[in-house]
N, C-alpha and C positions, 0 to 999 in steps of 0.2 A: 477684579470686580469690587473688592472691598474698598480699595482706594478710590475707585470711581464713585461708589455710593457715598463715601465720606465727603467727597467734593460736591456731589449733588446735594447732600444734606445741608452743607454750609451755604450753598447758593440758594437753596430753597428757604432756609431760615432767613437770609437777607431779603429774599423776594417775598413771596406770599404763599399761603397755605395750599392753594389749589395746585401749584406746581408739585408740591410734595405728594398730594393725593394721586395725581395722574402718573407721576414718575414711579411711585411705589406700586401702583397697579400694573404698570407696564413691566417693571422688573419682576414683581411677584408672579405675574402670569407666565412670563418667559421662563423663570426658574422652575415653576411647578410643571410646565410642559417639558422642560428639559429633564427634570427629575424623572418624570413618567417615561420619557423616551429612553433615558438611561436604563430604567428597570426593564423596559420592553427589549432593549438591545441585549442586556445581560441574559434575559430569558431566551432570546433568539439564539444567542451564542452557546449558552450552557445547556439548553434543553433541546431546541429544534435541531441545531447543527450537530449536537452530540448524537442524537437519535439517528439522524441522516448518516453520520459517519459509521455508527454501529451497524446499520442496515447494509451499508456498502461493504464493511468488513465481513459480514455474514455471507453476502453474495460471493465475494472473492474466495472466502474459505470454502464454501460449498463447491464452487467450480474447481478449486484445487483438490478437494476431497474426491470429486468425480474423476479427475484425471489420475490421481494416485490410485484410487480403487480399481480403475480399469487396468492400469499397469500391474498392480499387485496381483490381481486375479489371473493375469496372463503370465507374468514373469515369476511370481511367487518368491520374490526376493526379500529376505529379512530386512534389508536396508529400507525398502519401501514400507514395510510394516512399521518401522520406527518413525519414518516420515509421516505416515498416516496417523500414528499415535499423537505426534506433535500437532498436526493439523486439527485433530479431534479436541485436544486440550484447548487450542485457540478458540475453536467453535464454542466450547463450554464457557470460556471466559466471556466471550461476546454475548452469549445467551444470558448469562447471569447479570451482565451489565444492563441488559434491556429491562430486567425486572426491578425497576425503581419507580416509585411514584413521582408524578401522577401517571396512572395507567389509563389510556383510552381503551375503548372497546376494541378498536382495530389492533392495538398493541397487545391486548389480552389474547385475542385470537391468534396473533403471531406467536406469542409465548407458548400457547397450547400446541400449535403446530410444530414449533421447535422441539418441545418436550417429546412429542410423538415420534419425531424423526430421531431424536437422541436414543430413545428406547430401541428403535429398530437398528440403529447404528451400533448400539452396545451388543445386540445379538450377533451382528455381523463380526464385531471385534472378537467376541468369544469364539466364534467358528474359525476365524483366522488364527487365533492364538493356539487352538488345538490342531491347526492345519487340516481342518475338515473342509477341503476346498469345494467339494460338491455342494455341501450345505451352504458354504459362503456364496457360491455363485447363485444358488437358488434364492437366498436371502437378498442378495443384491438385485436380482431381476424382479422379485416379487414385492420387496418392501422398500429398501433404501433408495433405489432408483426412482420409483414412482413418487415416494415421499419427497425426495430431493427436487424432482421436477415441480411438484406442487408447491413446495416451499420457495423455490426460486421464482415461480410465477407470482406468489403472494408477496415476496420481497420486492419484486419489480413494481407491483402495483402499490405497495406501501411506500416504496421510495419515491414513486411519482407523486403520491399524495403528500408526502413529506416535502418534496420540492415545491409543490403548489402552496403548502403552508408557509414555507420560507419566503416564497415570492410574495404571498399575501402580506406577511409580516413586514417585508421590506417596503412594499407599496404603502402599507399603513404608516410606517415610519416617515416616508416621504410626505404623505398627506398630513400627518400631524405636524411635521416640520413646517410645511407650507401654511397650515392653519395657525400655528403659533406665530409665525412671522407676520401674517396678516393682522392678527389681533394685536400683537405687540406694536406693529407699525401704526395701527389706528390709535391706540392709547398714547403712544409717543407723539403722534401728530397733534393731538389735543394739548399735550404739554408744550409743544413747540409754539402753539398760538399764544401761550402765556409767558413762556421763557425759552426763547430759541437756543441759547447756549447750552442749557442743561439737556433739553430734548435732543439736540443734535448729537451731543456726546453719547447719550444712551442709545439712540437709533443706530448710529454708525457702528457701535460696538456689537449690538445684537444682530444687526443686518449682516455684518461681515461674517459672524460666526454661523448664523443660520444659513446664509448663502453657501458657505463652504460645506456644511453638513448636508444641505440639499443636493449639491453637486456630487458629494461622496455617495449619497444614497442612490442617485441615478447611475453613477458609475458601477456600483455593486449590482444594481438591478440589470444593467447591461452586460454583466459578466466581466467587468474590469476590476480586479481585486488588488491590484498592486499599487494603488495610490492612496495617500493619507491626506485627510483634510488639513489645510494649512492654518491651523489654530494653535497658538502658542500660549504658554502660561500654565497655571495650575487650577483653573476654575473648572466648572462643570462642562463647559463647551470643550475644553482641552481633554477632559476625561472621556467625554463622548467621542471625540476624535480618536483617542487611543483605542476605545472600544471598537470603533469602525476599522482601525488598522488591524487589531487582533482578529476581528471577524473576517477581514480580507485574507489574512494569513491562513485561517482555518479553511476558507473556501478554496484558496490556492492548493492547500494540501489535499482537499477532496478532488481537485482536478487531476492530481498526479496519480491516476489509477494505473497508468501504464508502468509504474515503477513496481515491478514484482521482484525486486532484487533479493538475492539470497543474503541474509543478514551477516553471514560469515565472510563471504568473498565479494559481496556487493555486485555480483554478476546477475544478469536477468535469470528469473526462475522459470518454472514450468509454463505459466500462462504466456509469458513473453515469447518463449521458445515455440510453443504451439501456434501462437498467432503468426510468427514469422514463417514457420513451415507452411501453414495454410495460405499465407499471402503468396509465397513463392510458387506453391502448387497452382493456386488460382490464376496467377499471372503467367503460368506455363514457363517459368524460368528455371532451367535445369540447375541443380546444385548438388554439392557433396554434403552428406550428413556424417559427421565424425562423432561416434559415441565412445567416450573415453572413460576408462574404469581403472582404478588402482588395485593391483593384486596384493594380497596379504596385508591390506590396510587394517582390518579388524584386529589381527593378532598384534600388529604394531601398536595400535591404540591400547590394547590390553597390557602390553609390556611397558609402554612409555607414558601412558595416561591420556586423559581426555584433552588436556591443554596441548600436549605435543601433537596429538592427532588433528586438533583444530588448526594448529600452526601449519601442518603439512597441507591441509586442504586449502588454506589461504595462500600458501606459497605456490601450490599447483595452479590455483586460479590466476596468480600473477604471472606465472610462467606461460600459461595459455594466452593471456592478453598480450604478453610481450612477443611471443612467436607469431601470433596472428597479426599483431600490429606491424611487425617487421616484414613478414613474408606474405601476408594476406592483403586484403583490400578493405576500404572503408565500409563496404557493404556487408562484410563478414560479421557474424554474430558469435560471441562466446557466452555460453550459458552454463548455469550450475543447477542441475536437476535436484541435487540434494545428496548428502553423504559424500561418497567418493566417486560420484558419477557426474560427468560433464558432457556438454554438447558443443560442437563447433559447426556452424553452417557456413559453407564457403562455396566457391565456384567449382565446377567439375574439374577444371585443369589444376587447381591448387590443392585439392583435397589430399591426395597421396603425399605431395611434398610437405604439407603441413604436418601430416602424421609422422613423417620421417624426422622433421625438425623437432617436434614435440618429444619424441622418444630420445633423440640425441641429447637435448637439454635436460630432460628428466634424468637420464642415466648419469649425467654429469653432477647433478646436485643431490641425488638420492643418498649418497653416503653421509652427507652432512646431517641427515636426520637421525643418525644412530650414534651411539657412544663409541669411543675408540676400540673397545673390546669387540663389539659386534662388527665394526668396520673391518677390523683385521681378519676376523674369521669369515666374514661375508655371510653370516647366518646367525640365527639364535634359536633357542628352544622355547616353544610356547605351546599353548593348548589350542586345538582347532575348535570349530563350532560344536563339535560333539564331545568336547572335554578330553580328547586324547592328546597326550603330549607327543610332539614330533618336531623335527628341525625345519625351520622356515628360512628361505633365502631372503635377502633384502628386497624391499618393495620393488615391483616392476609395474609396467603400465601396458594395458591392452587397448587397442584402438580399432573399432569396427568402422570402416569407411564405406558408406552406402551411397551410390550414385543414383540420383532420382530418375535418370534415363534408363535405369535397370528395370523400370516398370512401364507397362503400357498405360496404366492409369494409377499414378502414384497416390499414396494416402499416408497420413500420419500413422495409422495402425499398421500398415504393411511395413513401413520403414522401421517402426518400433520392434516388430516381431523379428525382422531380419537382423536388426542390431543385437537383439538378445541372443539369437542363434549364433551369430558370428562371435559375439563376446564370449559365450560359453566355450566355443571351440578354442579361442585364443587363450583363455585362462588356464587351460590344461597344458599349454605349451610352456617351455622354459624361456625365461628372460622376457624382455619387453618386445612386443610384436604388434603388427597391425595387419589387417587384411582388407583389401579393396574388392568390393562386390559390385561388378558392372555387367555380369552376364545377363542376357535377356531372359 
């Protein structure tokens, strides 16, 4: 742009003063509008989209808390308590991130509702910590569940309003771009009447950039976020084009709500697993539900450390993907509930076979997780969850295989309860085992 203005200035000096006036007016107006649109775009990206993203994360976290809370009150598994604690910490971070100026009245009301929910959730956390399950169930029914429902409804309404604000902002950008183009074209046209070469150069440069930005705005408004305006260089138009590209990337990230992957194994998490189960049930498609749990994993982590435990979980996730990929079908799902609990959804015919293959491959690799001394002995001394020292064998794996045709009316809750029952039976058996439950 600077070289262009330098050339225009030289030609204007050779020509006459009027060309300078109209050319500077056109360029000045275009740059001022461009600067304003750059500020509007930065506000849209850094404020509106950030708020939209936080609201989305709060919704996802609340849904995850709801699922974990139900499982915890049913199974009363310490691993689920830890997972719930992590989810609550995430919720607190999101809630604190919301409390940043500028705060609208709607956002203030949301923050108050979030604080009220956190207070009730802290009471539930204390009851669970002391294993007062009767009080925990009462707090869940009377406080956390109603507040969560109210908060989810408010978040949905707030998110809808935020989406409308974003759409309005995008439409305003498009209108401003169109207005800037029209005014710039008019001023440039007056300059063309006096000096065609200078005016044509200015108009072509501005028109090309504005046209690309207008097309990019329309693409974003239509939900196409993967295209970048074809504007090159280092001027304000190129900067705005980069802002559009960054905005598109953020919007693309917002679309990827289905990625509920576990951060350690990158396998689908609770939400994706629950959606898949519900879809198969609603489609009346029989399936096998494999609930996979590692035995003696906690004492292993206590002995070898958190990093070694994480490596085991990651390797088990890779093992499951390998077995299902080789012996299952493309429609099978491998998920990671959290901790040392995994889920595989497969066809009725392949469920038992997959359980056998998983046990065989796990038995083959499990010695590699231990040091030579423990491998040789085949066990080690550690403390159980009650602080009592005793001898533990090498890790084993328990797999509860539940067939959906086991039920007249299958449901996620019924499958979850049967998985817990079968798992508890398997964990008191020696070695790695699986059990197939198909009785009506």
